[in-house]
C-alpha positions as CSV (number, residue, x, y, z in Angstrom):
1,M,41.5,-74.9,-57.8
2,F,38.7,-75.3,-60.3
3,L,35.9,-77.6,-59.0
4,F,33.4,-79.3,-61.3
5,K,30.6,-81.3,-59.7
6,V,28.7,-83.5,-62.0
7,A,25.6,-85.6,-61.4
8,V,24.6,-87.5,-64.5
9,S,22.6,-90.5,-65.6
10,L,24.0,-93.7,-66.8
11,K,26.1,-93.5,-70.0
12,E,25.6,-89.7,-70.2
13,S,28.6,-87.6,-71.2
14,T,29.2,-84.0,-69.8
15,E,31.9,-81.4,-70.8
16,I,33.8,-79.3,-68.4
17,L,36.4,-76.6,-68.9
18,T,39.5,-76.1,-66.7
19,Q,42.4,-73.6,-66.8
20,F,45.9,-74.5,-67.8
21,G,48.3,-74.8,-64.8
22,T,45.6,-75.2,-62.2
23,V,44.1,-78.2,-60.3
24,G,41.0,-79.6,-62.0
25,K,38.5,-81.7,-60.1
26,I,35.7,-83.9,-61.3
27,E,33.0,-85.0,-58.8
28,L,30.4,-87.7,-59.5
29,N,27.5,-89.2,-57.6
30,F,26.3,-92.7,-58.1
31,D,23.3,-94.8,-56.9
32,T,24.9,-97.9,-55.5
33,S,21.7,-99.3,-53.9
34,G,23.9,-100.3,-50.9
35,H,26.3,-102.5,-52.9
36,V,30.1,-102.0,-52.8
37,P,31.5,-101.5,-56.3
38,F,35.0,-102.0,-57.9
39,V,35.9,-98.5,-59.2
40,T,38.1,-97.8,-62.2
41,W,39.1,-94.3,-63.5
42,T,40.3,-94.3,-67.1
43,M,42.2,-91.1,-68.3
44,P,42.8,-89.8,-71.9
45,Q,46.3,-91.3,-72.1
46,S,44.9,-94.7,-71.1
47,T,46.1,-94.3,-67.6
48,T,43.9,-96.0,-65.0
49,I,43.4,-95.9,-61.2
50,E,41.5,-98.8,-59.6
51,H,39.8,-99.0,-56.2
52,D,38.8,-102.3,-54.7
53,L,36.7,-100.9,-51.9
54,Q,36.8,-104.3,-50.1
55,V,40.5,-104.0,-49.5
56,D,41.7,-100.5,-50.7
57,N,41.8,-97.1,-49.0
58,V,39.3,-94.6,-50.1
59,V,42.1,-92.3,-51.4
60,K,44.7,-93.2,-54.1
61,T,47.3,-90.8,-55.5
62,T,49.8,-90.8,-58.3
63,E,52.2,-88.1,-59.6
64,D,49.4,-86.5,-61.7
65,Y,46.1,-87.6,-60.1
66,K,44.3,-88.1,-56.8
67,S,41.2,-90.4,-56.7
68,T,38.8,-90.4,-53.8
69,V,35.8,-92.8,-53.4
70,A,33.6,-92.4,-50.4
71,G,30.3,-93.8,-49.2
72,N,31.0,-97.2,-50.6
73,G,30.9,-95.8,-54.1
74,V,28.2,-93.2,-53.8
75,F,30.7,-90.4,-54.3
76,A,33.8,-90.4,-56.6
77,A,36.2,-87.6,-57.2
78,L,39.3,-87.2,-59.4
79,E,41.8,-84.3,-59.0
80,I,44.1,-83.5,-61.9
81,Y,47.3,-81.8,-60.8
82,N,48.9,-79.0,-62.8
83,V,46.5,-79.3,-65.8
84,N,48.0,-79.1,-69.2
85,F,46.8,-79.6,-72.8
86,L,47.7,-83.3,-72.7
87,D,45.1,-83.7,-69.9
88,A,42.3,-82.7,-72.3
89,G,40.0,-85.6,-73.3
90,T,37.5,-88.1,-71.9
91,Y,37.6,-89.2,-68.3
92,T,35.5,-92.3,-67.5
93,C,34.5,-93.6,-64.0
94,H,33.4,-97.2,-64.1
95,M,31.7,-99.0,-61.2
96,D,31.4,-102.8,-61.3
97,F,29.0,-104.4,-58.9
98,S,30.3,-108.0,-59.0
99,D,27.8,-109.3,-56.6
100,T,24.9,-108.3,-58.8
101,G,26.5,-108.4,-62.2
102,R,25.5,-104.7,-62.7
103,S,27.8,-101.8,-63.7
104,S,27.5,-98.0,-63.9
105,E,29.7,-95.6,-65.9
106,R,30.1,-91.8,-66.3
107,S,32.1,-90.2,-69.0
108,I,33.3,-86.5,-68.7
109,Q,34.9,-84.5,-71.5
110,V,37.6,-82.2,-70.0
111,S,38.7,-79.2,-72.1
112,V,41.6,-77.0,-71.2
113,I,42.0,-73.2,-71.7
114,G,45.2,-71.3,-71.5
115,F,45.8,-67.7,-70.3
116,P,44.9,-65.1,-72.9
117,S,47.6,-62.7,-74.1
118,L,46.6,-59.2,-75.2
119,L,48.5,-56.8,-77.4
120,M,47.3,-53.2,-78.1
121,E,48.7,-50.0,-79.6
122,N,48.8,-47.4,-76.9
123,G,49.2,-43.7,-76.8
124,A,46.7,-43.0,-79.5
125,T,45.0,-39.6,-79.8
126,E,41.3,-39.3,-79.2
127,N,39.1,-40.2,-82.3
128,E,41.9,-42.2,-83.7
129,T,41.3,-45.8,-84.9
130,I,43.5,-48.4,-83.3
131,S,43.7,-52.2,-83.1
132,A,44.1,-54.8,-80.4
133,T,44.8,-58.6,-80.6
134,C,43.9,-61.3,-78.1
135,C,45.1,-64.9,-78.4
136,V,44.6,-67.9,-76.2
137,N,45.6,-71.6,-76.5
138,V,42.8,-74.1,-76.0
139,S,42.3,-77.8,-76.3
140,L,40.9,-79.0,-79.7
141,T,37.3,-79.4,-78.5
142,V,36.8,-75.8,-77.4
143,E,34.7,-73.8,-79.8
144,D,34.2,-70.6,-77.8
145,N,34.9,-67.1,-79.4
146,I,36.9,-64.5,-77.6
147,M,34.9,-61.7,-75.9
148,W,35.9,-58.0,-75.5
149,N,34.7,-55.5,-72.9
150,L,35.8,-52.5,-70.9
151,N,35.9,-52.5,-67.1
152,Q,33.8,-49.3,-66.7
153,S,31.6,-48.6,-69.6
154,G,31.0,-52.3,-70.5
155,S,30.8,-53.0,-74.2
156,L,33.1,-51.6,-76.8
157,L,32.0,-50.2,-80.2
158,I,34.0,-52.5,-82.5
159,L,34.4,-51.4,-86.1
160,K,35.9,-54.6,-87.4
161,E,36.8,-58.0,-85.9
162,V,38.8,-60.9,-87.5
163,N,38.9,-64.3,-85.8
164,T,41.5,-66.9,-86.6
165,N,42.3,-70.5,-85.4
166,S,45.4,-72.6,-86.0
167,A,45.5,-76.2,-84.7
168,E,48.4,-78.3,-83.5
169,E,48.6,-81.8,-82.2
170,F,47.0,-81.3,-78.8
171,L,45.8,-77.7,-78.9
172,K,44.7,-74.9,-81.1
173,N,45.5,-71.1,-81.0
174,T,42.4,-68.9,-81.1
175,C,42.9,-65.2,-81.9
176,S,40.7,-62.2,-82.3
177,K,41.8,-58.9,-83.7
178,I,39.5,-55.9,-83.3
179,T,39.6,-52.3,-84.7
180,F,37.9,-49.5,-82.8
181,E,37.9,-45.8,-82.3
182,V,39.2,-44.4,-79.0
183,H,37.8,-41.5,-77.1
184,R,38.9,-39.6,-74.0
185,R,36.3,-41.5,-71.9
186,H,38.4,-44.7,-72.6
187,H,41.5,-43.2,-71.0
188,R,42.6,-45.3,-68.0
189,Q,39.9,-47.8,-68.6
190,L,40.9,-51.5,-68.8
191,L,40.4,-53.2,-72.1
192,R,39.7,-56.9,-71.4
193,C,39.5,-60.1,-73.4
194,S,38.3,-63.4,-72.2
195,L,36.9,-66.8,-73.4
196,R,34.3,-67.5,-70.8
197,K,33.2,-64.9,-68.2
198,E,32.1,-67.4,-65.6
199,M,35.7,-68.8,-65.5
200,N,37.1,-65.3,-64.7
201,V,40.1,-66.0,-66.9
202,F,41.0,-62.9,-68.8
203,S,43.8,-60.5,-69.9
204,E,43.6,-56.8,-69.7
205,V,45.6,-53.6,-70.5
206,A,45.1,-50.0,-69.3
207,M,44.2,-47.7,-72.2
208,D,46.3,-44.6,-72.7
209,V,44.3,-42.1,-74.8
210,Q,45.9,-38.7,-75.4
211,Y,43.7,-35.6,-75.8
212,P,44.2,-31.8,-75.6
213,A,44.3,-29.7,-72.5
214,S,41.1,-28.1,-71.1
215,I,40.8,-25.7,-68.2
216,R,38.1,-23.9,-66.3
217,Y,37.7,-21.8,-63.2
218,A,36.7,-23.2,-59.9
219,G,34.7,-20.1,-59.0
220,N,33.5,-16.7,-60.4
221,D,34.9,-14.6,-63.2
222,I,35.5,-11.5,-61.0
223,L,37.2,-11.1,-57.6
224,H,37.0,-8.0,-55.3
225,I,40.0,-7.9,-53.0
226,S,41.1,-5.2,-50.6
227,V,44.4,-3.6,-51.4
228,H,47.5,-5.4,-49.9
229,Q,45.5,-8.6,-49.5
230,F,45.9,-11.9,-51.4
231,A,43.6,-13.2,-54.1
232,N,43.3,-16.9,-54.8
233,V,42.7,-17.8,-58.4
234,C,41.6,-21.4,-58.7
235,C,41.6,-23.4,-62.0
236,I,40.9,-27.0,-62.8
237,S,42.8,-28.6,-65.8
238,E,42.4,-31.9,-67.6
239,G,44.2,-33.5,-70.5
240,N,46.6,-36.4,-71.4
241,P,49.5,-35.9,-71.1
242,R,48.8,-33.9,-68.0
243,P,49.0,-30.2,-69.1
244,S,51.2,-27.6,-67.6
245,V,49.3,-24.5,-66.4
246,E,50.4,-20.9,-65.8
247,L,48.6,-17.7,-64.8
248,Q,48.8,-14.9,-67.3
249,W,48.0,-11.2,-67.1
250,L,47.0,-8.7,-69.8
251,S,49.6,-6.0,-70.3
252,T,48.8,-2.4,-71.3
253,E,50.0,-3.3,-74.8
254,G,47.3,-5.9,-75.1
255,D,49.6,-8.9,-74.8
256,W,49.2,-11.9,-72.5
257,K,52.2,-12.4,-70.3
258,F,53.3,-14.9,-67.7
259,L,52.6,-13.7,-64.2
260,S,55.6,-14.7,-62.2
261,N,55.2,-13.1,-58.8
262,V,52.6,-15.6,-57.6
263,T,52.6,-18.6,-55.1
264,E,51.4,-21.8,-56.7
265,Y,49.7,-24.8,-55.1
266,V,48.9,-28.0,-57.1
267,Y,46.6,-30.9,-56.2
268,Y,46.1,-34.0,-58.3
269,R,42.9,-36.0,-58.4
270,E,42.6,-38.0,-61.6
271,P,41.7,-37.1,-64.2
272,F,41.8,-33.5,-62.9
273,T,44.6,-31.2,-61.6
274,Y,43.6,-28.4,-59.3
275,W,45.7,-25.2,-59.4
276,T,45.6,-22.4,-56.9
277,F,47.6,-19.2,-57.7
278,M,48.0,-16.7,-54.8
279,I,48.4,-13.1,-56.0
280,H,49.3,-10.1,-53.8
281,V,47.0,-7.2,-54.7
282,A,49.3,-4.2,-54.3
283,V,47.8,-1.7,-56.8
284,R,44.4,0.0,-57.2
285,Q,44.2,-0.6,-61.0
286,P,42.1,-3.6,-62.0
287,L,44.2,-6.6,-63.1
288,Q,43.0,-9.0,-65.9
289,V,44.3,-12.5,-65.6
290,R,43.5,-15.9,-67.1
291,C,44.7,-19.5,-66.7
292,F,46.6,-21.0,-69.7
293,A,47.0,-24.8,-70.1
294,I,48.9,-26.7,-72.8
295,N,50.2,-30.2,-73.5
296,K,51.7,-31.8,-76.6
297,I,48.2,-32.3,-78.2
298,P,47.0,-29.0,-79.8
299,P,45.3,-26.7,-79.3
300,A,46.2,-25.0,-76.0
301,A,43.3,-23.9,-73.7
302,T,42.5,-20.7,-71.7
303,T,39.9,-19.7,-69.3
304,Q,37.8,-16.5,-69.7
305,V,39.3,-13.3,-68.4
306,L,39.2,-12.9,-64.7
307,N,39.0,-9.4,-63.4
308,L,40.9,-8.8,-60.1
309,V,39.6,-5.5,-58.7
310,A,41.2,-4.0,-55.7
311,K,38.9,-2.5,-53.1
312,Y,40.1,0.7,-51.4
313,L,38.8,3.4,-49.2
314,A,36.7,6.3,-50.6
315,S,38.3,9.7,-50.9
316,V,36.7,13.0,-51.9
317,R,37.8,16.6,-52.8
318,M,35.8,19.8,-52.8
319,L,36.6,21.5,-56.1
320,S,34.5,24.7,-55.6
321,P,35.8,27.6,-53.5
322,S,33.9,29.6,-50.9
323,T,31.9,32.4,-52.5
324,T,29.3,35.1,-51.9
325,V,26.5,35.4,-54.4
326,P,23.4,37.6,-54.6
327,E,20.2,36.2,-53.3
328,G,18.2,34.4,-56.0
329,S,21.3,33.3,-57.9
330,D,21.9,29.7,-59.2
331,I,25.2,28.2,-58.1
332,I,27.1,24.9,-59.0
333,I,29.3,23.1,-56.4
334,E,31.6,20.3,-57.6
335,C,32.8,17.2,-55.7
336,Q,35.4,14.8,-56.9
337,S,35.5,11.2,-55.5
338,D,37.6,8.1,-55.8
339,G,37.5,4.6,-54.4
340,F,36.3,1.0,-55.1
341,P,33.6,0.0,-55.0
342,P,32.6,3.4,-56.5
343,P,31.5,5.5,-53.6
344,D,28.2,7.2,-53.1
345,T,29.1,10.9,-53.2
346,M,26.9,13.6,-51.6
347,L,27.0,17.4,-51.1
348,V,25.7,18.3,-47.6
349,M,25.0,21.5,-45.8
350,L,26.1,21.6,-42.2
351,S,23.0,22.4,-40.3
352,N,24.6,23.6,-37.1
353,T,27.8,25.0,-35.9
354,N,29.1,21.5,-34.8
355,G,28.6,20.1,-38.3
356,T,26.7,17.1,-36.8
357,E,23.6,17.5,-39.0
358,W,23.6,17.2,-42.7
359,T,21.2,18.3,-45.4
360,H,21.6,16.4,-48.7
361,L,21.5,18.4,-52.0
362,P,20.4,16.9,-55.3
363,I,23.0,15.9,-58.0
364,K,22.8,17.9,-61.3
365,A,25.4,16.0,-63.3
366,T,28.0,13.2,-63.0
367,M,31.2,12.8,-65.0
368,S,33.6,9.8,-64.6
369,N,37.2,9.3,-65.7
370,K,38.4,5.8,-64.7
371,S,37.9,5.5,-61.0
372,I,37.6,9.3,-60.4
373,T,34.1,10.7,-60.5
374,T,33.1,14.4,-60.5
375,R,29.6,15.3,-59.5
376,K,28.0,18.7,-59.9
377,F,25.4,19.9,-57.4
378,E,23.1,22.8,-58.2
379,L,21.7,25.3,-55.7
380,K,18.9,27.1,-57.6
381,S,17.5,30.5,-56.6
382,L,19.8,30.9,-53.6
383,A,17.8,32.1,-50.6
384,M,19.3,33.8,-47.6
385,N,18.7,30.6,-45.5
386,D,20.9,28.7,-47.9
387,S,23.9,30.5,-46.7
388,G,26.2,28.3,-44.6
389,K,29.0,25.7,-44.8
390,Y,29.0,23.0,-47.4
391,Q,31.0,19.7,-47.5
392,C,31.5,16.7,-49.9
393,V,30.9,13.2,-48.4
394,A,32.0,9.9,-50.1
395,N,31.2,6.5,-48.7
396,N,31.8,2.8,-49.8
397,S,32.3,-0.6,-48.2
398,E,35.8,0.3,-47.1
399,G,34.8,3.4,-45.3
400,Y,33.9,7.1,-45.8
401,A,35.7,10.4,-46.4
402,L,34.9,14.1,-45.9
403,S,36.2,17.0,-47.9
404,K,37.1,20.4,-46.6
405,T,34.2,22.8,-46.1
406,I,33.4,25.9,-48.0
407,E,31.1,28.8,-47.2
408,I,28.3,30.0,-49.5
409,N,27.0,33.4,-48.5
410,G,24.0,35.2,-50.0
411,K,23.5,38.9,-49.9
412,F,20.4,41.0,-50.4
413,A,19.9,42.7,-53.8
414,T,20.5,46.5,-53.2
415,V,19.5,49.4,-55.4
416,R,21.6,52.3,-55.8
417,L,19.0,54.7,-54.4
418,I,21.4,57.5,-54.1
419,K,21.9,57.6,-57.8
420,Y,18.1,57.3,-58.3
421,L,17.4,60.1,-55.9
422,A,20.1,62.1,-57.7
423,G,18.3,61.4,-61.0
424,S,21.0,59.2,-62.4
425,F,18.6,56.2,-63.0
426,T,15.1,56.0,-64.1
427,K,12.5,54.0,-62.1
428,A,12.5,51.3,-64.9
429,Q,16.3,51.0,-64.6
430,I,16.1,50.4,-60.9
431,I,13.5,47.7,-61.3
432,S,15.7,46.1,-63.9
433,E,18.6,46.2,-61.4
434,I,16.5,44.4,-58.8
435,V,15.4,41.7,-61.2
436,N,18.9,41.0,-62.4
437,N,20.4,41.1,-58.9
438,K,22.8,43.8,-59.8
439,T,24.3,46.1,-57.3
C-alpha cells in the first residue's frame, strides 16, 4: 500500500504519485473548530461518497473506494483499491458546516505510474558499445524523466540518450534509450531504470559482459619438494565465460604439453575460480610447469613458468686414488658430489684412527655439470705430517654422505749416496736431486 498524508491550507492543491495495481491512500487533516461537518468526496469520474456524521458511520466503502472520517471531521482518508490509470485525476474532499454556513475543501491531484520494462542486449564483449531501452506507462500529468543507475558502482557513463513520449486517452508511454560502453567491472552488476527513486519502483537486469581469460599463481614461482612427495600448484583464473584451465609442462623439445598425471581440485568464488593441481614428484630433474587458461574470447592466458625442483639426499664420490708422493710435492684430490639443494662439499683429513676428527682442506677449483659438481682440493708442499687418510664429505638439507677414504703418504727425499761415493754424480747433481725430490 502507498500512503500519502497531506496537510494543506484551504483551497490549496497538492499532487501525489501512486503505483499502478496497488492501494493508494489520501489522508487529510481539517480544522473543524469543534463543529460536525457534512463530508463529500468527489473522484475524477464524478463518483462521490458522502458522510453525514450526524447519522452515518465513520467508514463507508464501495467496490473501488473506502472513505474514513474520524474526530468529527478533523481527519479524512480515502483509499483507492487496485489503482489504474482511470483513477488519475483530481480528488476533492469538501466539508460543509451547515450550522455555521462555513465550508472547507482540499483538492489532491493523483498521478499513476506503471511498472517499468527494461530491454538490453546482453552477452557483449568488454569495450563494446551496446544499448538499453526502458519504458513505463504513466498518467498524462507525469513529467518525470527515466533515471539509470547500476546497483554497485552507481552512475553509468552514458554516451547517448534518446527520450520519447507517446500519449493515449488516459496515459502516455515514456521511453528512454541509452547507449554506453561495457567493461568487465559491469559484469554481474544490475542495470536499473526508475522514474522516482523514493517510490522504489524500478526494473533491472543483470549485465553479462564477456572478457578474456586471465590467470595467476596463488603463491611463489618456485617450489622445492622432496622426491616422492606431492607438490600443490595453485592458480586463480577469471574470465567470462568461465575459462577452462590445465597444467602444462615444458618438454625437452621445448613444447608445452598437457600434464595429465595430476589430481585436480576446483573451487568457485565469483568472479574467480581456484585451481589446485597435485603433482607426484618422482624424478630428480627439475620440472617446468605453467597454468594455461582459455575461453571463447581471445587471447588465452598463461602464468609464468613455475620450477618444480625435487630435493634429494647428497651423495659424494672420491675420484682420486691412494698414492705415495715425495715430501714437498703438490697434490690434487678430487671429490664429486650430487644432490639438491646443492650440497656443501669438503675434503677432510681424518685426524685419528677412529676418523672422528676432521681437518678441512681448502678448495682449489669447482666444476659443475647439471646437478653433479666436481671440486679439486690442493695440498701444497706436502709435509710428512700431511700423510694420512682423506675423505670427501657432502651435506645438504636432506642429509649428508661420506666417500671412501684414500691414503696419502709422503716419503723423505733420498740421495743416491752410493753413486756419489762411487763418483757417479757430482755434488751439484746431488743437490739438484734433493731440490727436485728425485730418488
